[in-house]
C-alpha positions as CSV (number, residue, x, y, z in Angstrom):
1,M,18.0,10.5,5.7
2,V,19.3,9.9,2.2
3,R,17.1,7.3,0.4
4,S,19.0,4.2,-0.5
5,R,19.6,3.0,-4.1
6,L,19.4,-0.6,-5.3
7,Q,20.1,-3.1,-2.5
8,R,22.0,-6.0,-3.9
9,V,22.2,-8.1,-0.8
10,T,20.3,-11.3,-0.2
11,R,18.1,-11.1,2.9
12,R,19.0,-14.4,4.6
13,T,19.2,-13.3,8.2
14,V,16.5,-13.3,10.9
15,L,15.8,-9.9,12.4
16,G,19.0,-8.4,11.1
17,G,17.7,-8.7,7.6
18,L,14.2,-7.9,8.8
19,A,15.4,-4.6,10.2
20,M,16.8,-3.7,6.8
21,L,13.5,-3.7,4.9
22,P,13.9,-1.5,2.9
23,V,17.6,-0.9,3.8
24,V,18.8,2.6,4.2
25,A,22.3,1.9,3.0
26,A,23.4,5.5,2.5
27,R,24.3,7.4,5.6
28,S,22.7,10.7,6.7
29,L,24.7,13.8,6.1
30,A,24.9,14.1,9.8
31,A,27.3,11.1,9.8
32,T,29.9,13.3,8.2
33,V,30.0,15.6,11.2
34,Q,33.2,15.4,13.2
35,P,33.0,13.5,16.5
36,S,33.5,16.7,18.5
37,Q,30.5,18.1,16.8
38,A,28.2,15.1,16.9
39,R,25.3,15.0,19.3
40,T,23.0,12.1,20.2
41,P,19.6,13.0,18.8
42,P,16.8,13.1,21.4
43,P,14.4,10.2,21.4
44,V,11.3,10.6,19.2
45,T,8.3,10.9,21.5
46,S,5.6,12.2,19.2
47,A,4.6,11.7,15.6
48,D,5.2,15.3,14.7
49,Q,8.9,14.9,15.5
50,V,9.4,12.4,12.7
51,L,11.0,13.9,9.6
52,N,10.2,11.3,6.9
53,V,8.2,8.2,6.2
54,M,11.1,5.8,6.5
55,E,11.8,6.9,10.1
56,F,8.5,5.4,11.0
57,E,9.7,2.0,9.9
58,A,12.4,1.9,12.5
59,L,10.0,3.1,15.2
60,A,7.6,0.3,14.2
61,R,10.3,-2.3,14.3
62,D,11.3,-1.2,17.8
63,I,7.8,-1.3,19.2
64,L,6.3,-4.4,17.5
65,P,6.8,-8.0,18.5
66,P,9.1,-9.8,16.0
67,A,6.4,-11.9,14.4
68,H,4.1,-8.9,13.9
69,F,6.9,-6.8,12.4
70,G,7.9,-9.7,10.3
71,Y,4.4,-10.0,9.0
72,I,4.3,-6.5,7.6
73,A,8.0,-6.5,6.5
74,T,8.2,-9.8,4.7
75,G,8.5,-10.3,1.0
76,A,8.7,-13.6,-1.0
77,D,11.9,-15.6,-1.3
78,D,14.8,-13.2,-0.9
79,D,12.5,-10.1,-0.6
80,L,14.1,-8.5,-3.7
81,T,10.8,-7.5,-5.2
82,V,10.0,-5.5,-2.1
83,V,13.4,-3.8,-2.5
84,R,12.9,-3.1,-6.2
85,N,9.5,-1.7,-5.7
86,H,11.0,1.1,-3.7
87,D,14.3,1.4,-5.6
88,A,12.6,1.8,-9.0
89,F,11.7,5.4,-8.1
90,S,15.4,6.3,-8.0
91,H,15.7,5.2,-11.7
92,Y,13.7,8.2,-12.8
93,E,14.7,11.8,-12.6
94,I,12.3,14.8,-12.6
95,R,12.6,17.5,-15.2
96,A,11.9,20.8,-13.4
97,R,10.6,23.7,-15.4
98,R,11.0,27.3,-14.5
99,F,9.1,30.5,-15.4
100,V,5.8,28.9,-14.2
101,D,3.5,30.6,-11.7
102,V,3.4,28.2,-8.7
103,S,2.2,30.7,-6.2
104,R,-0.8,28.3,-5.9
105,V,-0.5,24.5,-6.1
106,D,-3.5,22.3,-6.5
107,A,-3.1,18.6,-5.8
108,T,-6.8,17.6,-5.9
109,R,-7.9,14.7,-8.0
110,N,-11.3,13.6,-9.2
111,V,-11.8,9.8,-9.0
112,F,-15.2,8.4,-10.0
113,G,-16.9,11.7,-9.6
114,T,-15.5,12.4,-6.1
115,T,-12.9,15.1,-5.5
116,W,-9.9,13.9,-3.4
117,P,-7.7,16.6,-1.8
118,T,-4.7,14.5,-2.8
119,P,-4.0,11.7,-5.3
120,I,-2.7,9.6,-2.4
121,Y,-4.9,7.0,-0.8
122,L,-4.6,4.3,2.0
123,S,-4.4,0.9,0.3
124,A,-5.7,-2.3,2.0
125,V,-3.6,-3.7,4.8
126,S,-4.9,-6.7,6.7
127,S,-5.0,-7.5,10.4
128,Q,-4.1,-4.0,11.6
129,R,-4.8,-4.8,15.3
130,A,-1.5,-6.8,15.1
131,F,0.2,-3.4,14.9
132,H,-1.9,-1.2,17.3
133,P,-4.9,-1.9,19.6
134,D,-7.0,0.6,17.6
135,G,-6.3,-1.3,14.3
136,E,-8.3,-0.2,11.3
137,L,-10.4,2.2,13.5
138,G,-7.3,4.3,14.2
139,T,-6.4,4.3,10.5
140,A,-10.0,5.2,9.6
141,R,-10.0,8.1,12.0
142,A,-6.8,9.4,10.5
143,A,-8.3,9.1,7.0
144,R,-11.3,11.1,8.3
145,T,-9.2,14.0,9.6
146,R,-7.2,14.1,6.4
147,S,-10.2,13.5,4.0
148,M,-8.3,10.5,2.5
149,L,-9.8,7.5,0.8
150,M,-9.3,4.2,2.7
151,M,-9.4,0.8,1.2
152,L,-10.4,-1.9,3.7
153,S,-9.0,-5.5,3.5
154,T,-11.4,-8.5,3.5
155,V,-9.3,-9.9,6.3
156,A,-9.2,-6.7,8.3
157,S,-9.4,-7.1,12.1
158,T,-12.5,-4.8,12.1
159,A,-15.5,-5.1,9.8
160,V,-16.7,-2.6,7.2
161,E,-19.5,-1.1,9.3
162,P,-17.5,0.2,12.2
163,V,-14.7,1.3,10.0
164,T,-17.1,3.2,7.8
165,E,-18.5,4.9,10.9
166,A,-15.0,5.8,12.1
167,R,-14.0,7.1,8.7
168,G,-17.2,9.2,8.5
169,A,-17.6,8.3,4.8
170,P,-17.7,5.2,2.7
171,V,-14.6,3.1,2.2
172,W,-13.6,1.0,-0.7
173,Q,-13.8,-2.8,0.0
174,Q,-10.9,-4.9,-1.1
175,L,-12.1,-8.4,-2.0
176,Y,-10.4,-11.7,-1.5
177,P,-12.8,-14.2,-3.2
178,T,-13.0,-17.7,-1.8
179,D,-13.6,-21.0,-3.6
180,D,-17.2,-20.8,-2.4
181,W,-19.1,-18.3,-4.5
182,A,-21.8,-17.9,-1.8
183,V,-19.1,-16.5,0.6
184,T,-17.8,-14.1,-2.0
185,E,-21.3,-12.9,-2.7
186,G,-22.0,-12.4,1.0
187,I,-18.9,-10.2,1.4
188,V,-19.8,-8.1,-1.6
189,R,-23.4,-7.6,-0.5
190,R,-22.3,-6.7,3.0
191,A,-19.9,-4.1,1.8
192,E,-22.4,-2.6,-0.6
193,R,-25.0,-2.4,2.2
194,A,-22.4,-0.5,4.3
195,G,-22.1,2.1,1.5
196,A,-18.9,1.0,-0.2
197,P,-18.7,2.7,-3.6
198,A,-16.2,0.3,-4.9
199,I,-15.2,-3.4,-4.7
200,V,-11.5,-4.1,-5.4
201,L,-10.9,-7.6,-6.5
202,T,-7.3,-8.7,-5.7
203,V,-5.8,-11.1,-8.2
204,D,-2.1,-11.2,-7.1
205,S,-2.5,-13.4,-4.1
206,M,-2.4,-17.1,-5.2
207,P,-2.5,-19.8,-2.5
208,S,0.9,-20.7,-1.0
209,R,3.8,-18.3,-0.8
210,N,7.4,-18.5,0.5
211,N,7.6,-15.8,3.2
212,E,11.0,-16.7,4.7
213,T,11.5,-13.4,6.5
214,L,8.2,-13.9,8.3
215,T,9.0,-17.5,9.1
216,R,12.3,-16.5,10.7
217,A,10.6,-13.7,12.6
218,M,8.0,-16.2,14.0
219,R,10.8,-18.5,15.1
220,A,12.5,-15.6,16.9
221,D,9.2,-14.7,18.7
222,S,9.0,-16.3,22.1
223,R,5.2,-15.7,22.5
224,T,2.5,-18.3,21.9
225,C,0.1,-17.6,19.1
226,T,-2.8,-17.8,21.5
227,A,-1.8,-14.3,22.6
228,C,-3.2,-13.0,19.2
229,H,-4.9,-15.8,17.4
230,I,-8.2,-17.5,18.4
231,N,-7.6,-21.1,19.2
232,N,-4.0,-20.8,18.0
233,S,-5.4,-20.5,14.5
234,H,-4.0,-18.5,11.6
235,D,-7.0,-19.3,9.4
236,R,-8.4,-16.0,8.3
237,L,-11.6,-17.6,7.1
238,K,-12.4,-18.5,10.7
239,K,-11.4,-15.2,12.5
240,A,-11.8,-12.3,10.0
241,P,-14.9,-10.2,11.0
242,M,-16.0,-9.9,7.4
243,F,-16.7,-13.6,7.3
244,A,-18.9,-13.4,10.4
245,G,-22.4,-14.8,9.8
246,L,-21.4,-16.5,6.6
247,D,-21.2,-20.3,6.2
248,V,-17.6,-20.8,5.4
249,S,-17.7,-24.6,5.9
250,R,-17.3,-25.2,2.2
251,A,-14.7,-22.5,1.6
252,T,-11.1,-23.9,1.8
253,T,-9.0,-21.0,0.5
254,I,-8.9,-17.3,0.1
255,S,-8.0,-16.2,-3.4
256,P,-8.5,-19.5,-5.3
257,P,-6.2,-20.3,-8.2
258,N,-9.0,-20.3,-10.8
259,I,-9.8,-16.6,-11.2
260,T,-10.4,-16.5,-14.9
261,P,-12.2,-14.1,-17.3
262,A,-15.3,-16.1,-16.6
263,F,-15.0,-15.4,-12.9
264,L,-14.5,-11.7,-13.7
265,D,-17.7,-11.7,-15.7
266,Q,-19.6,-13.4,-12.9
267,L,-18.3,-10.8,-10.4
268,R,-19.1,-7.9,-12.7
269,A,-22.7,-9.2,-12.9
270,L,-22.8,-9.3,-9.0
271,V,-21.2,-6.0,-8.2
272,S,-23.6,-3.0,-8.5
273,V,-21.0,-0.4,-7.6
274,K,-17.6,0.3,-9.2
275,L,-15.4,-2.7,-9.7
276,L,-11.6,-2.5,-9.8
277,V,-9.0,-5.2,-10.2
278,K,-5.9,-5.0,-8.0
279,G,-2.7,-6.8,-8.9
280,V,-2.4,-6.0,-12.7
281,V,1.2,-5.8,-13.9
282,T,0.9,-6.3,-17.7
283,G,-0.7,-4.5,-20.5
284,E,-2.4,-7.7,-21.6
285,D,-4.2,-8.3,-18.3
286,A,-5.1,-4.6,-18.1
287,A,-6.7,-4.7,-21.5
288,L,-8.5,-8.0,-20.6
289,A,-9.9,-6.5,-17.4
290,V,-11.2,-3.4,-19.2
291,A,-12.8,-5.6,-21.9
292,H,-14.6,-7.5,-19.2
293,G,-16.1,-4.4,-17.7
294,V,-14.0,-3.3,-14.8
295,D,-14.1,0.4,-13.8
296,G,-10.4,0.7,-12.9
297,V,-7.1,-1.2,-12.5
298,I,-4.5,-1.1,-9.8
299,V,-0.9,-1.8,-10.7
300,S,0.3,-3.9,-7.7
301,N,2.3,-6.9,-6.8
302,H,1.1,-7.1,-3.3
303,G,4.1,-5.1,-2.0
304,G,6.3,-8.0,-3.2
305,R,4.8,-10.2,-0.5
306,N,3.6,-13.1,-2.7
307,E,5.8,-13.6,-5.6
308,E,9.5,-12.9,-6.5
309,T,9.0,-11.5,-10.0
310,L,11.7,-8.8,-9.6
311,R,9.5,-6.3,-11.5
312,A,8.8,-3.1,-9.6
313,T,5.2,-1.8,-10.0
314,L,6.5,1.5,-11.2
315,D,8.2,-0.2,-14.1
316,C,4.9,-2.0,-14.9
317,L,2.9,1.2,-14.9
318,P,3.7,2.6,-18.3
319,E,2.6,-0.5,-20.2
320,V,-0.6,-0.8,-18.2
321,A,-1.4,2.8,-18.7
322,A,-0.8,2.5,-22.4
323,A,-3.0,-0.6,-22.7
324,V,-5.9,1.1,-20.8
325,G,-5.6,4.2,-22.9
326,G,-7.4,6.5,-20.6
327,R,-10.6,4.4,-20.6
328,V,-10.6,3.8,-16.9
329,P,-8.4,5.1,-14.0
330,V,-5.1,3.4,-13.3
331,L,-3.9,3.3,-9.7
332,I,-0.7,2.0,-8.3
333,D,0.8,1.0,-5.0
334,G,4.2,-0.5,-4.0
335,G,7.3,1.1,-2.6
336,V,6.0,4.7,-2.2
337,R,8.0,6.5,0.5
338,R,8.4,10.1,-0.7
339,G,6.3,12.8,-2.3
340,T,8.7,12.6,-5.2
341,D,7.7,9.0,-5.6
342,V,4.1,10.0,-5.9
343,F,5.1,12.7,-8.5
344,K,6.9,10.1,-10.6
345,A,4.0,7.6,-10.5
346,L,1.6,10.4,-11.7
347,A,4.0,11.3,-14.5
348,L,4.2,7.7,-15.7
349,G,0.4,7.4,-15.9
350,A,-1.1,6.9,-12.5
351,T,-4.4,8.5,-11.6
352,A,-3.8,7.9,-7.9
353,V,-1.1,6.4,-5.7
354,G,-1.7,4.0,-2.7
355,I,0.4,3.5,0.4
356,G,0.4,0.2,2.4
357,R,3.3,-0.4,4.8
358,P,3.9,3.3,5.7
359,Q,0.4,3.7,7.2
360,V,1.0,0.7,9.4
361,W,4.4,1.9,10.5
362,G,2.8,5.1,11.6
363,L,-0.1,3.2,13.3
364,A,2.3,1.0,15.2
365,A,4.5,3.9,16.4
366,F,1.8,6.3,17.5
367,G,-1.7,5.1,16.5
368,Q,-4.0,7.6,14.7
369,P,-1.5,10.5,15.0
370,G,1.2,8.3,13.4
371,V,-1.0,7.6,10.4
372,E,-1.9,11.3,10.2
373,A,1.8,12.2,10.3
374,V,2.6,9.8,7.4
375,I,-0.2,11.3,5.3
376,D,0.9,14.9,6.2
377,I,4.6,14.1,5.3
378,L,3.7,12.7,1.9
379,N,1.2,15.4,1.1
380,R,3.7,18.1,2.1
381,E,6.5,16.6,0.0
382,L,4.2,16.2,-3.0
383,L,3.3,19.9,-2.8
384,Q,6.9,20.8,-2.5
385,I,8.1,18.9,-5.5
386,M,5.1,20.2,-7.6
387,R,6.2,23.7,-6.8
388,Q,9.9,23.1,-7.4
389,A,9.2,21.3,-10.6
390,G,6.9,24.0,-12.0
391,T,3.7,21.9,-12.0
392,P,0.9,23.9,-10.4
393,A,-1.7,21.2,-10.9
394,L,-1.7,17.4,-11.3
395,A,-2.7,17.8,-14.9
396,S,0.7,19.4,-15.6
397,I,2.6,16.3,-14.2
398,T,2.9,14.6,-17.6
399,R,5.2,12.0,-19.0
400,E,7.7,14.6,-20.2
401,R,8.3,15.5,-16.6
402,V,10.4,12.4,-15.9
403,I,13.3,10.8,-17.7
404,A,15.2,7.6,-17.1
405,S,18.1,8.2,-14.9
406,T,21.6,7.7,-16.3
407,W,23.2,7.8,-12.8
408,R,23.8,4.6,-10.8
């Protein structure tokens, strides 16, 4: 289907608006076929029948309970930052070069001394058993068959040890610190013992957020929360496996509001592996993070879930990359739905590109094969645009390869 451009509607409906995240406003070319020629497409029964990543969203919406789809779909306030994350990619055009030998195309990327077969990775998504019984284990097995890096959420529904086993290789551990340092230290130590080569501190998830789309979806869901939540509790400190065995009695919140440079120094002294900061959207914070010893920064706004800034992560990327100046890797997530999106992010300075919602759409629709299909589609599309644009290797995807679009 044709990818939509900027959506200027306010999302103030229950599941009608929910079903439109992100909206595909433009119609498929098939819609122009005369009625006498039109045919009802057969139902999709396997992951390999899905043509593009966005089609998995509709499949996930159809199969998931309203509250669970609302949880992954929601943004903050009017959900406009969610929309803009995706739409920003359409504001850049690719300058394709000819007379280049692209008989062989190499998409490998070296990150912290490890060669990835692709610059794409699976970013942290919490509570994946809400989307499929296999949860993070299904995602990890997909990452294993596709040799893809997986980042595990602190509030995953499966702990780091079984996920690492299912992945067959170490995973990066995303970190939500708490307001009790002993709990934060316990999570870091556990992840390091499990072999995690990187801890990813998330700094874009302050307490309290206005997720109206999720709230409406919960009201529309007739089930009781006891079907999914222990003792009808949504308190992730009490139920997330990564907190098991830790005394959380003094911890009152995940992601406390006092994450300062001093906290970053304290965490840097604790973490013995690579330390990245996720949620950086300005050059000032990127420079600060590097000055305090981080090994990498991730440009992210939590998929637009936590704050309605209206700034797409892709638009934040150039200033972050400039501030870092090549001293550490710069990663990005948010709104990636096509291989061309990956290409544009690389051209604007990203070392690697993460996907969040798409992996869960695939998981919800078909379990492990769905996640594998999402990965395969994005990898295939990336290789296609690399060949079409005359870029036989990632190193040739430079800033000169994209220009600001003049078409709206």
